[in-house]
MARTI-408056 format. One line per 10 residues: number of its first residue (from 1); their letters; for each residue y, z, x of N, C-alpha, C. Coordinates in Angstrom, 1 decimal, always signed. Each point is the difference from the previous one (the first is absolute). Example, Ala and Ser with C-alpha at 12.3 -4.5 7.8 and 13.67 -1.06 7.14 Angstrom:
2
1 = AS = -5.7 +7.8 +13.2 +1.2 +0.0 -0.9 +1.2 +0.0 +0.9; +1.1 -0.7 -0.4 +1.1 +0.0 +0.9 +1.1 +0.8 -0.8;
//
This chain:
128
1 = MKKLSFLLLL = -1.2 +0.0 +0.8 +1.2 +0.0 -0.8 +1.3 +0.0 +0.9; -0.1 +0.7 +1.1 +1.2 +0.1 +0.9 +0.2 -1.4 +0.6; -1.1 -0.7 +0.3 +0.2 -1.3 +0.6 +0.6 -1.0 -1.0; -0.4 +0.1 -1.2 +0.6 -0.9 -1.1 +1.5 +0.3 -0.2; +0.3 +1.3 +0.0 +1.4 +0.4 -0.2 +0.9 -0.5 +1.2; -0.6 +0.1 +1.2 +0.7 -0.5 +1.2 +0.2 -1.5 +0.0; -1.0 -0.7 -0.4 +0.1 -1.5 -0.1 +1.0 -0.4 -1.1; +0.0 +0.7 -1.1 +1.0 -0.3 -1.0 +1.4 +0.3 +0.4; +0.2 +1.1 +0.7 +1.4 +0.3 +0.5 +0.4 -1.0 +1.1; -0.9 -0.4 +0.8 +0.3 -1.0 +1.1 +0.4 -1.4 -0.7;
11 = TVIVAAQPLK = -0.7 -0.4 -1.0 +0.2 -1.2 -0.7 +1.4 +0.0 -0.6; +0.4 +1.1 -0.6 +1.3 +0.1 -0.7 +1.1 +0.0 +1.1; -0.2 +0.6 +1.1 +1.0 +0.0 +1.1 +0.2 -1.4 +0.5; -1.1 -0.7 +0.3 +0.1 -1.3 +0.5 +0.6 -1.0 -1.0; -0.4 +0.1 -1.2 +0.5 -0.9 -1.0 +1.5 +0.1 -0.4; +0.5 +1.2 +0.2 +1.4 +0.3 -0.4 +0.9 -0.4 +1.1; +0.7 -1.2 -0.1 +0.9 -0.4 +0.9 +1.4 +0.2 -0.5; +0.9 +0.4 +0.9 +1.4 +0.3 -0.5 +0.8 -1.3 -0.4; -0.3 -1.1 +0.6 +0.6 -1.3 -0.3 -1.1 -1.0 -0.3; +0.2 -0.7 -1.1 -0.8 -1.2 -0.3 +0.8 -1.2 +0.2;
21 = IDVRLRIIDD = -0.4 -0.9 +0.9 +0.7 -1.2 +0.3 -0.8 -1.2 -0.5; +0.7 -0.8 -0.9 -0.6 -1.2 -0.6 +0.8 -1.2 +0.4; -0.7 -1.0 +0.6 +0.7 -1.3 +0.4 -0.6 -1.1 -0.9; +0.9 -0.6 -0.8 -0.4 -1.1 -0.9 +0.7 -1.3 +0.4; -0.7 -1.1 +0.0 +0.5 -1.3 +0.4 +0.2 -0.9 -1.2; +1.0 -0.8 +0.1 +0.3 -1.0 -1.1 +0.4 -1.2 +0.7; -0.8 -1.1 -0.2 +0.4 -1.3 +0.6 +1.0 -0.6 -0.8; +1.2 -0.3 +0.5 +1.1 -0.5 -0.7 +0.0 -1.6 +0.0; -0.2 -0.6 +1.1 -0.2 -1.4 +0.1 -0.9 -0.3 +1.2; +0.0 -1.3 +0.5 -0.9 -0.3 +1.1 +0.4 +0.6 +1.3;
31 = ETIGIVVQID = +1.2 +0.4 +0.1 +0.5 +0.5 +1.3 +0.5 +1.5 +0.0; +0.0 +0.6 -1.2 +0.6 +1.3 -0.1 -1.0 +1.0 -0.7; +0.0 +1.2 +0.5 -0.8 +1.0 -0.7 +0.8 +1.3 -0.2; -0.1 +0.6 -1.2 +0.7 +1.2 -0.3 -1.0 +1.2 +0.2; +0.5 +1.0 +0.6 -0.8 +1.2 +0.4 +0.7 +1.2 -0.7; -0.8 +0.6 -0.9 +0.5 +1.2 -0.7 -0.7 +1.2 +0.6; +0.8 +1.0 +0.5 -0.6 +1.2 +0.6 +0.4 +1.2 -1.0; -1.0 +0.7 -0.5 +0.1 +1.1 -0.9 -0.4 +1.2 +0.7; +0.8 +1.1 -0.1 -0.3 +1.3 +0.6 -0.1 +1.0 -1.2; -1.2 +0.7 -0.1 -0.2 +1.1 -0.9 +0.1 +1.3 +0.8;
41 = NNSKRTINHL = +1.0 +0.9 -0.4 +0.2 +1.2 +0.6 -0.9 +1.1 -0.6; -1.2 +0.3 +0.6 -0.9 +1.0 -0.5 +0.2 +1.3 +0.8; +1.0 +0.1 +0.9 +0.3 +1.2 +0.7 +0.8 +1.0 -0.9; +0.1 +1.2 +0.4 +0.7 +1.0 -0.8 +1.5 +0.0 +0.3; +0.4 -1.0 +0.9 +1.4 +0.0 +0.5 +0.8 -1.2 -0.5; +1.3 +0.1 -0.1 +0.8 -1.1 -0.4 +0.4 -0.8 +1.2; -0.1 -1.3 +0.0 +0.3 -0.9 +1.1 +1.4 -0.5 -0.2; +0.8 +0.2 +1.1 +1.4 -0.6 +0.0 +0.1 -1.3 +0.6; -0.8 -0.3 +1.0 +0.1 -1.3 +0.8 -1.4 -0.4 +0.4; -0.3 -1.3 -0.2 -1.4 -0.5 +0.3 +0.2 -1.4 +0.5;
51 = EGFVNVITDE = -0.4 -0.3 +1.2 +0.1 -1.4 +0.5 -1.3 -0.3 +0.8; -0.2 -1.3 +0.2 -1.2 -0.4 +0.8 +0.1 -1.5 +0.3; -1.2 -0.5 +0.3 -0.1 -1.4 +0.4 -1.1 -0.7 -0.7; +0.2 -1.2 -0.5 -1.0 -0.8 -0.6 -0.6 -0.9 +1.2; -1.2 +0.2 +0.3 -0.7 -0.7 +1.1 -0.8 -1.2 -0.5; +0.1 -1.1 +0.7 -0.9 -1.2 -0.4 -1.1 +0.0 +1.1; -1.2 +0.2 -0.4 -1.1 +0.2 +0.9 -1.0 -1.2 -0.2; -0.5 -0.6 +1.2 -1.0 -1.0 -0.1 -1.4 +0.6 -0.1; -1.0 -0.9 -0.2 -1.4 +0.5 -0.1 -0.4 +0.6 +1.3; +0.5 -0.4 +1.1 -0.3 +0.6 +1.3 +0.6 +1.3 +0.3;
61 = GKTLTEKRLI = +1.0 +0.4 -0.9 +0.7 +1.3 +0.2 +1.3 -0.1 +0.7; +0.4 -1.2 +0.3 +1.3 -0.2 +0.7 +1.2 +0.1 -1.1; +1.1 +0.6 +0.4 +1.1 +0.0 -0.9 +0.9 -1.2 +0.3; +0.1 -0.8 -1.1 +0.9 -1.2 +0.2 +1.4 +0.3 -0.1; +0.4 +0.8 -1.0 +1.4 +0.4 -0.1 +0.1 +1.3 -0.8; +1.1 +0.6 +0.0 +0.2 +1.2 -0.8 +1.5 +0.0 -0.5; +0.2 +0.5 -1.1 +1.3 +0.0 -0.6 +0.3 +1.4 -0.6; +1.2 +0.6 +0.4 +0.4 +1.3 -0.5 +0.3 +0.0 -1.4; -0.5 +1.1 -0.7 +0.3 +0.1 -1.4 +0.3 +1.5 -0.3; +1.2 +0.2 -0.6 +0.4 +1.3 -0.4 -0.3 +0.2 -1.5;
71 = IIGPNDPALG = -0.9 +0.9 -0.3 -0.5 +0.3 -1.3 +1.0 +0.9 -0.7; +0.4 +1.1 +0.6 +1.0 +1.0 -0.5 +1.1 +0.1 +1.0; +1.2 -0.5 -0.3 +1.1 +0.0 +0.9 +1.0 +1.0 -0.4; +1.2 +0.0 +0.7 +1.0 +1.1 -0.2 +0.6 -0.1 -1.4; +0.0 -1.2 -0.6 +0.7 -0.2 -1.4 -1.0 +0.2 -1.1; -1.3 +0.2 +0.3 -1.1 +0.1 -1.0 -0.2 +1.4 -0.4; -0.4 +0.2 -1.2 -0.4 +1.4 -0.4 -1.2 +0.5 +0.7; -0.1 +1.3 +0.2 -1.2 +0.6 +0.6 -1.3 -0.3 -0.8; -1.1 +0.0 +0.7 -1.3 -0.3 -0.6 -0.7 +1.3 -0.2; -0.1 +0.5 -1.2 -0.6 +1.3 -0.3 -1.5 +0.0 +0.0;
81 = HNRTASRNIT = -0.6 +1.1 -0.2 -1.5 +0.2 -0.1 -0.5 -0.9 -1.2; -1.1 -0.7 +0.3 -0.7 -0.8 -1.0 +0.9 -1.2 -0.5; +0.9 -0.4 +0.8 +0.9 -1.2 -0.3 -0.4 -1.2 +0.9; +0.5 -1.1 -0.4 -0.3 -1.3 +0.6 +1.2 -0.8 +0.4; +0.1 -0.6 +1.1 +1.1 -0.9 +0.4 -0.6 -1.2 +0.6; +0.6 -1.2 -0.2 -0.5 -1.2 +0.5 +1.2 -0.9 +0.4; -0.3 -0.9 +1.0 +1.0 -1.0 +0.5 -0.8 -1.2 +0.3; +0.7 -1.1 -0.1 -0.6 -1.3 +0.4 +0.8 -0.8 +1.0; -0.7 -0.8 +0.7 +0.6 -0.9 +1.0 -0.7 -1.3 -0.1; +0.6 -1.1 +0.5 -0.6 -1.3 +0.1 -0.2 -0.4 +1.5;
91 = MVLVDPFPAY = -1.1 -0.6 +0.3 -0.3 -0.5 +1.3 -0.6 -1.4 -0.1; +0.0 -0.6 +1.2 -0.6 -1.4 +0.1 -1.5 +0.2 -0.1; -0.6 -0.9 -0.8 -1.5 +0.0 -0.1 -0.6 -0.6 +1.2; -1.0 +0.6 +0.6 -0.6 -0.4 +1.2 -1.4 -0.5 -0.3; -0.5 -1.0 +0.6 -1.3 -0.6 -0.2 -0.8 +0.2 +1.3; -1.2 +0.6 +0.1 -0.8 +0.5 -1.2 +0.6 +1.3 -0.5; -0.3 +0.4 -1.2 +0.6 +1.1 -0.7 -0.3 +1.3 +0.7; +1.0 +0.7 +0.5 -0.2 +1.3 +0.7 +0.0 +1.2 -0.9; -0.2 +1.1 +0.6 +0.0 +1.3 -0.7 +1.4 +0.6 +0.1; +0.5 +0.6 -1.0 +1.3 +0.7 +0.0 -0.2 +1.5 -0.1;
101 = KFNVSKITFS = +0.7 +0.7 +0.9 -0.2 +1.5 +0.0 +1.4 +0.6 +0.1; +0.2 +1.2 -0.7 +1.2 +0.7 +0.1 -0.2 +1.3 +0.8; +0.7 +0.2 +1.1 -0.1 +1.2 +0.8 +1.3 +0.8 -0.1; -0.1 +1.3 -0.4 +1.2 +0.8 -0.2 +0.4 +0.4 +1.4; +1.3 -0.1 +0.3 +0.6 +0.4 +1.3 +0.8 +1.2 -0.1; +0.7 +0.3 -1.1 +0.9 +1.1 -0.1 +0.1 +0.6 -1.4; -0.1 +1.3 -0.1 +0.1 +0.7 -1.3 +0.8 +1.3 +0.3; +1.0 +0.2 -1.0 +0.7 +1.3 +0.0 -0.2 +0.6 -1.4; -0.1 +1.3 +0.0 -0.1 +0.7 -1.3 +1.2 +0.8 -0.3; +0.1 +0.3 -1.3 +1.2 +0.9 -0.5 -0.1 +1.3 +0.7;
111 = EDYRVYTYHP = +1.2 +0.5 +0.4 +0.1 +1.4 +0.6 -0.8 +0.1 +1.2; -0.2 -1.1 +0.8 -0.7 +0.1 +1.3 +0.7 -1.0 +0.9; +0.5 +0.5 +1.1 +0.7 -0.9 +0.9 -0.9 -0.8 +1.0; -1.2 +0.3 +0.0 -1.0 -0.6 +0.9 -0.4 -1.4 -0.5; -0.4 -0.9 +0.9 -0.4 -1.3 -0.3 -1.5 -0.1 +0.2; -0.7 -0.6 -0.9 -1.5 -0.1 +0.0 -0.4 -1.5 +0.0; -1.2 -0.2 +0.3 -0.7 -1.3 -0.2 -1.3 +0.3 -0.7; -0.7 -1.0 -0.5 -1.2 +0.2 -0.8 -1.1 -0.9 +0.5; -1.2 +0.6 +0.1 -1.2 -0.8 +0.4 -1.0 +0.4 -1.1; -0.7 -1.0 -0.6 -1.0 +0.3 -1.1 -1.1 +0.9 +0.4;
121 = EIGFYRID = -0.4 +0.1 +1.3 -1.1 +0.8 +0.4 +0.4 +1.4 +0.3; +1.2 +0.2 +0.5 +0.4 +1.4 +0.4 +1.2 +0.5 -0.8; +0.6 -0.8 -0.9 +1.1 +0.5 -0.8 +1.4 -0.1 +0.7; +0.9 +0.9 -0.4 +1.3 +0.1 +0.6 +0.0 +0.6 +1.3; +0.8 -0.5 +1.0 +0.2 +0.7 +1.2 +1.4 -0.2 +0.5; +0.5 +1.0 +0.6 +1.4 +0.1 +0.4 +0.3 -0.9 +1.2; +1.1 -0.8 +0.0 +0.3 -0.8 +1.2 +1.4 +0.4 +0.5; +0.7 +0.8 -0.7 +1.4 +0.4 +0.5 +0.2 +1.4 -0.4;
//
């Protein structure tokens, strides 16, 4: 019974991620693709600033290009607990069709002067 309880607790801890990042692609025409990045804030904190990079990655794992994207900027309202924010950008469509990934580079929280970044496997970690 203890082993079952431990495995259940471990599963809940691993499954609960503070940020859920969803990247959706929309082909606009033969040369343009629209990329929508949606962030779900499942952390218990309010996010004031969130930015990162959309990376274009080939099948071999090489990064072709990256483009900066600010999801929550200085003029945007803060993103509270269980809220969602999304932004879109357009890029040139590359052949063969690559993978698109969003990497968070900078996050600041309400009432916290420190700057963090986010990694899906280890969560938030302080960079400043």
